[in-house]
ZASESE-397502 format. One line per 8 residues: their letters; for each residue x, y, z of C-alpha. Coordinates in steps of 0.001 Angstrom, whole numbers, plus 500000, padded with zeros to 6 digits. Example, Ala and Ser with C-alpha at 12.3 -4.5 7.8 and 13.67 -1.06 7.14 Angstrom:
<recs>
as> 512300,495500,507800 ~ 513670,498940,507140
</recs>
This chain:
<recs>
xxxxxxxx> 955938,416825,795945 ~ 957929,414557,793611 ~ 959593,415473,790337 ~ 959866,413440,787137 ~ 961947,413805,783995 ~ 960233,414814,780780 ~ 961714,411535,779456 ~ 960373,409373,782262
xxxxxxxx> 963089,409066,784919 ~ 962204,409669,788568 ~ 960717,410316,790944 ~ 963119,412550,792872 ~ 962621,415160,795573 ~ 962752,418906,794925 ~ 966128,418964,796667 ~ 967544,416364,794298
xxxxxxxx> 966047,418086,791257 ~ 967688,421363,792319 ~ 971040,419661,792931 ~ 971082,417720,789664 ~ 969682,420404,787380 ~ 969098,417823,784651 ~ 967646,414324,785010 ~ 969725,411158,784685
xxxxxxxx> 968085,410350,781331 ~ 968907,413790,779938 ~ 965368,415101,780408 ~ 964167,418132,782375 ~ 962412,417913,785709 ~ 958741,418775,786130 ~ 956591,418342,789247 ~ 954376,415264,789279
xxxxxxxx> 951434,417645,789171 ~ 950925,421378,789269 ~ 948983,422694,792278 ~ 945661,424338,791478 ~ 944712,427700,792948 ~ 941731,429998,792999 ~ 942167,433763,792964 ~ 940750,433832,796492
xxxxxxxx> 943750,431802,797707 ~ 945818,434974,797285 ~ 943438,437390,799013 ~ 945845,438011,801887 ~ 948953,438149,799652 ~ 949724,441794,798913 ~ 953429,441670,798014 ~ 955502,439507,795685
xxxxxxxx> 957100,437521,798557 ~ 953614,436869,799965 ~ 952282,435767,796561 ~ 955369,433587,796153 ~ 954800,431977,799542 ~ 951277,430893,798569 ~ 952243,429837,795054 ~ 955448,427939,795835
xxxxxxxx> 954723,426346,799225 ~ 953240,423168,797635 ~ 956438,422614,795647 ~ 958449,422491,798897 ~ 956333,419891,800697 ~ 958759,417191,801903 ~ 961837,419275,801084 ~ 964668,419958,803519
xxxxxxxx> 964011,423601,802644 ~ 960333,423636,803644 ~ 960943,425582,806853 ~ 963251,428040,805031 ~ 960811,429101,802313 ~ 960120,432514,803853 ~ 963815,433395,804136 ~ 964561,432093,800629
xxxxxxxx> 961819,434241,799132 ~ 962905,437311,801095 ~ 966386,436892,799578 ~ 964990,436313,796106 ~ 962631,439283,795968 ~ 964844,441887,797616 ~ 964411,444443,794803 ~ 961352,446100,793211
xxxxxxxx> 959472,444713,790188 ~ 957296,447656,789110 ~ 954771,447946,786297 ~ 954863,451125,784205 ~ 951837,452265,782229 ~ 952382,452798,778494 ~ 950162,454733,776117 ~ 950472,455548,772436
xxxxxxxx> 947594,456723,770292 ~ 944581,454613,771181 ~ 946680,451763,772624 ~ 947718,451237,776229 ~ 949544,448515,778106 ~ 951711,447913,781156 ~ 955454,447254,781124 ~ 956583,444674,783700
xxxxxxxx> 960107,445814,784599 ~ 962186,442783,785557 ~ 965584,444484,785388 ~ 965984,446138,788784 ~ 968062,443364,790347 ~ 971826,443113,790969 ~ 972771,442560,787306 ~ 969932,444539,785670
xxxxxxxx> 968207,441564,784010 ~ 965213,439323,784729 ~ 967572,436393,785334 ~ 968378,437847,788782 ~ 965115,436435,790164 ~ 965718,432809,789201 ~ 969455,432914,789898 ~ 968957,434433,793338
xxxxxxxx> 966333,431844,794256 ~ 968509,428967,793095 ~ 971534,430275,794985 ~ 969468,430719,798146 ~ 968226,427130,797854 ~ 971471,425399,796915 ~ 973603,427239,799461 ~ 971285,425868,802157
xxxxxxxx> 971265,422353,800721 ~ 974990,422246,800031 ~ 977619,424768,801088 ~ 980189,422050,801869 ~ 983608,423614,801296 ~ 985274,420167,801259 ~ 982997,418841,798506 ~ 981717,421890,796615
xxxxxxxx> 978929,421806,794077 ~ 979941,423033,790606 ~ 977316,425096,788814 ~ 977601,424962,785028 ~ 975805,427752,783201 ~ 975602,428446,779473 ~ 974610,432008,778704 ~ 973599,434017,775661
xxxxxxxx> 974176,437200,777616 ~ 972339,437749,780888 ~ 972003,434381,782642 ~ 975702,433997,783354 ~ 976074,437377,785002 ~ 973038,436828,787187 ~ 974212,433360,788254 ~ 977764,434554,788902
xxxxxxxx> 976472,437425,791040 ~ 974106,435144,792961 ~ 976751,432516,793763 ~ 979744,434840,794092 ~ 981740,434020,797261 ~ 979153,431518,798541 ~ 980989,428785,800500 ~ 980878,425333,798935
xxxxxxxx> 979742,426705,795569 ~ 981760,426905,792340 ~ 980536,428364,789056 ~ 981653,427944,785451 ~ 980062,430448,783050 ~ 980207,429497,779352 ~ 979438,432249,776830 ~ 979852,432559,773039
xxxxxxxx> 982889,434577,772027 ~ 981931,437770,770188 ~ 978174,437252,770572 ~ 977418,439270,773698 ~ 977709,443016,774246 ~ 980892,444416,775779 ~ 979097,445292,779001 ~ 977477,441864,779145
xxxxxxxx> 980874,440217,778685 ~ 982385,442310,781456 ~ 979513,441320,783698 ~ 980283,437648,783000 ~ 983967,437932,783835 ~ 984490,440061,786971 ~ 983791,437791,789921 ~ 985674,436071,792734
xxxxxxxx> 987882,432996,792577 ~ 984959,430582,792871 ~ 983702,431752,789440 ~ 985493,430987,786174 ~ 984394,432642,782928 ~ 984834,430564,779751 ~ 984751,432261,776363 ~ 983637,429509,773971
xxxxxxxx> 984603,429533,770292 ~ 981056,429034,769024 ~ 977424,430042,769452 ~ 975161,429847,772504 ~ 973850,426496,771313 ~ 977428,425146,771456 ~ 977697,426372,775052 ~ 974370,424793,775971
xxxxxxxx> 975255,421480,774279 ~ 978592,421452,776113 ~ 976897,421926,779486 ~ 974471,419079,778766 ~ 977290,416805,777561 ~ 979375,417529,780646 ~ 976487,416787,782978 ~ 975861,413493,781156
xxxxxxxx> 979526,412462,781492 ~ 979710,410236,784577 ~ 983426,410774,785198 ~ 983285,414565,784979 ~ 980069,414683,786993 ~ 981577,412547,789746 ~ 984699,414683,789884 ~ 982960,418068,789988
xxxxxxxx> 979454,417357,791365 ~ 977688,419257,788597 ~ 974449,421157,788779 ~ 972989,423671,786327 ~ 971689,427185,786773 ~ 970248,427541,783278 ~ 966510,427456,782901 ~ 966881,423700,782470
xxxxxxxx> 966971,423748,786309 ~ 963463,423735,787804 ~ 964779,426134,790443 ~ 964947,428887,787837 ~ 961338,428486,786747 ~ 959526,428350,790089 ~ 960336,431918,791213 ~ 959829,433300,787705
xxxxxxxx> 956256,432006,787739 ~ 955754,434203,790794 ~ 956104,437569,789081 ~ 953557,436513,786483 ~ 951224,435469,789269 ~ 951740,438763,791098 ~ 951398,440960,787993 ~ 948229,439205,786844
xxxxxxxx> 946690,439411,790309 ~ 947458,443122,790592 ~ 945896,443768,787213 ~ 942861,441578,787855 ~ 942165,443173,791235 ~ 942293,446622,789657 ~ 940313,445951,786460 ~ 938527,442606,786757
xxxxxxxx> 940266,441519,783518 ~ 942762,438739,782912 ~ 945772,440363,781240 ~ 947608,438906,778293 ~ 951414,438752,778373 ~ 953855,439429,775531 ~ 957166,437794,776408 ~ 960543,437998,774629
xxxxxxxx> 961925,434477,774575 ~ 965135,432653,773741 ~ 965540,429412,775686 ~ 961824,429561,776578 ~ 962264,429395,780368 ~ 960708,432763,781208 ~ 957719,432141,778950 ~ 957285,428623,780316
xxxxxxxx> 957097,430094,783819 ~ 954153,432218,782649 ~ 952466,429142,781175 ~ 952956,427358,784500 ~ 951287,430219,786363 ~ 948307,430144,784013 ~ 948027,426356,784320 ~ 947922,426754,788111
xxxxxxxx> 944831,428963,787894 ~ 946227,432505,787945 ~ 944164,435110,786046 ~ 946264,435158,782882 ~ 944790,435608,779419 ~ 946589,435118,776083 ~ 950335,434498,776094 ~ 952361,435617,773081
xxxxxxxx> 955940,434444,772639 ~ 958227,436833,770763 ~ 961471,435614,769225 ~ 964069,437444,767186 ~ 965217,436117,763789 ~ 965769,432708,765397 ~ 962386,431323,764344 ~ 962544,427700,765527
xxxxxxxx> 959427,428070,767690 ~ 957436,430001,765088 ~ 958314,427458,762409 ~ 957274,424600,764715 ~ 953867,426136,765282 ~ 953437,426615,761535 ~ 954809,423309,760199 ~ 954168,421035,763229
xxxxxxxx> 957762,419820,762897 ~ 960353,420514,765593 ~ 963503,421382,763649 ~ 966250,422932,765822 ~ 968965,424691,763901 ~ 972118,426739,764429 ~ 971348,430095,765999 ~ 971636,433393,764151
xxxxxxxx> 973406,436395,765656 ~ 971038,439345,766216 ~ 970782,442635,768100 ~ 968750,440824,770780 ~ 971682,438564,771610 ~ 970251,436963,774753 ~ 967499,435494,772547 ~ 969897,433963,770008
xxxxxxxx> 968837,430361,770569 ~ 968204,427848,767789 ~ 967284,424898,770023 ~ 965278,426188,773011 ~ 965645,423662,775846 ~ 962350,424390,777549 ~ 960320,423369,774509 ~ 960780,419860,775897
xxxxxxxx> 958992,420929,779081 ~ 956288,422768,777155 ~ 955549,419754,774960 ~ 955488,417492,778010 ~ 953134,419741,779995 ~ 950779,420945,777247 ~ 951267,418881,774083 ~ 952638,419113,770575
xxxxxxxx> 952412,422090,768229 ~ 948851,421414,767092 ~ 947740,421874,770714 ~ 950294,424518,771662 ~ 949355,426913,768880 ~ 945770,426975,770154 ~ 947037,428127,773551 ~ 949990,430347,772674
xxxxxxxx> 950754,432939,770049 ~ 954206,433362,768538 ~ 955765,436061,766394 ~ 959283,436866,765229 ~ 960917,440297,765075 ~ 963936,441120,762914 ~ 966805,443475,763632 ~ 965448,446369,761574
xxxxxxxx> 962110,446116,763382 ~ 963969,446101,766701 ~ 965734,449349,765748 ~ 962446,450990,764785 ~ 960840,449865,768050 ~ 963694,451250,770169 ~ 963309,454644,768483 ~ 959527,454599,768836
xxxxxxxx> 959677,453553,772475 ~ 961942,456474,773300 ~ 959890,458982,771309 ~ 956509,457847,772616 ~ 957273,456761,776198 ~ 960253,458969,777060 ~ 962583,456164,778081 ~ 964849,453658,776352
xxxxxxxx> 964204,449946,775975 ~ 966741,447178,775402 ~ 966687,445220,772105 ~ 964898,442291,773766 ~ 962175,444406,775342 ~ 961802,446145,771975 ~ 960706,442851,770419 ~ 957754,442885,772837
xxxxxxxx> 956819,446522,772172 ~ 957000,445871,768419 ~ 954764,442805,768751 ~ 952267,444801,770824 ~ 952093,447619,768272 ~ 951432,445083,765508 ~ 948899,442839,767224 ~ 945888,441715,765257
xxxxxxxx> 943313,444469,765930 ~ 940723,442051,767274 ~ 943164,440398,769657 ~ 944554,443775,770700 ~ 941205,445284,771666 ~ 939764,442191,773336 ~ 942524,442008,775962 ~ 944562,444113,778348
xxxxxxxx> 948296,443591,777803 ~ 951397,443375,779977 ~ 954700,443570,778084 ~ 957753,441983,779676 ~ 960896,444133,779941 ~ 963794,441753,780409 ~ 966981,443853,780694 ~ 968166,447389,781307
xxxxxxxx> 969015,449244,778070 ~ 972355,450409,779513 ~ 973660,446866,778981 ~ 973312,447432,775222 ~ 974506,451005,774932 ~ 976305,450487,771605 ~ 972959,449536,770051 ~ 970545,451770,771932
xxxxxxxx> 972392,455070,772282 ~ 972939,455717,768534 ~ 969244,455016,767930 ~ 967935,457421,770572 ~ 970681,460006,770149 ~ 971741,460275,773778 ~ 973462,458294,776546 ~ 971564,455783,778673
xxxxxxxx> 972397,456387,782363 ~ 973964,453416,784130 ~ 972004,452001,787074 ~ 974197,452014,790227 ~ 974376,448214,790411 ~ 975676,447924,786862 ~ 978114,450804,787329 ~ 979666,449021,790321
xxxxxxxx> 980029,445749,788396 ~ 981665,447479,785430 ~ 984256,449051,787727 ~ 985691,445629,788612 ~ 988591,443974,786758 ~ 987529,441206,784369 ~ 989177,438116,782891 ~ 988125,435063,780898
xxxxxxxx> 989580,431807,779542 ~ 989052,430945,775860 ~ 988128,427334,775071 ~ 986954,425249,772147 ~ 983442,423763,772427 ~ 984510,420237,773446 ~ 984644,418261,776694 ~ 988442,417974,776989
xxxxxxxx> 988753,421761,776797 ~ 986042,422220,779408 ~ 987541,419577,781703 ~ 990933,421296,781568 ~ 989389,424692,782292 ~ 987407,423383,785264 ~ 990647,422572,787051 ~ 991080,426330,787377
xx> 987853,426944,789305 ~ 988708,428178,792794
</recs>
């Protein structure tokens, strides 16, 4: 399997695409073709690692990692991904819980997979690979945890100062000497632009051997497509219906992984993208003009993205907005609606949801009646509510218990380096990576 840039460069191998993160022309890697599956191809796959093995094996053909796929997937899917049934009034749905990993967010799946791959491809302590990761909240913690103390791996986590929750910030800043946490004076989009600029700078790239662990890296998307494949198969086997998915989205990587799974033949019905007040995607579908803008700060901070990188992949794979809006729905949810949804979720379901997951439950409650009744729905829960206790607890009127993994992380000492959003500042900070 070969991989090409969305802007034309290539071909490269999977191994090279994983190492580089971003293509030489600044584009994002996509496989030369997506494999096509029938539902029967998964008849013997009864667990997520088994589904992943069937789904992802074609992507590894010709890779140095081909013989390691089983071990990589066992590492990646080492924690449960349950579905919880929801019911309110005459409506029912399933909640796909993606937050049971080491850092209590869905990013643990992609970060763990990428770390398992790159540590096998690289791991040279004399010439370490430097992973740059921009985060709006959860990605950085997941990547830091996945690469923490791995030989031959260094990580620089860039996050926007004052735009993540206190617990998220702690989770970004409490790792070993091979991880440096950089508090950027700006928004997430400044962090993301800085990562892309650094990777395009030949001198910096040569010095530090950059790769990326954001969803711009194809290694983040491949394993994420697996839990959509598994969830849709479980639902289809039980009901005979193709479920629709409602997915909170910021940088569009998680939602793109669902689109990939559907394009490969998995039994997936409608896909609805849910954003917060950052409405770049919704406006694109309405106006047919792609107009990125500065991000707005919201309660759903991990979705505060004004220029979603993976739209470039989506446009390359599917087409422009006039085609996309026939295949995908999109809706935006404001902060006040998020608050209402968090309260309703707790009252009706008996458990708390994070602000991002609440965008999905709000969208589900307000679906067009025809669309709602014609489809079964799976809502995507992206993070544990305990990571956003200052938002959630006042709304539900009681504490949210910490999961053990998060409690352990929060007990560690934390530190960060403040930088301006420019290359000289980043270059100086990178000299401090262990």
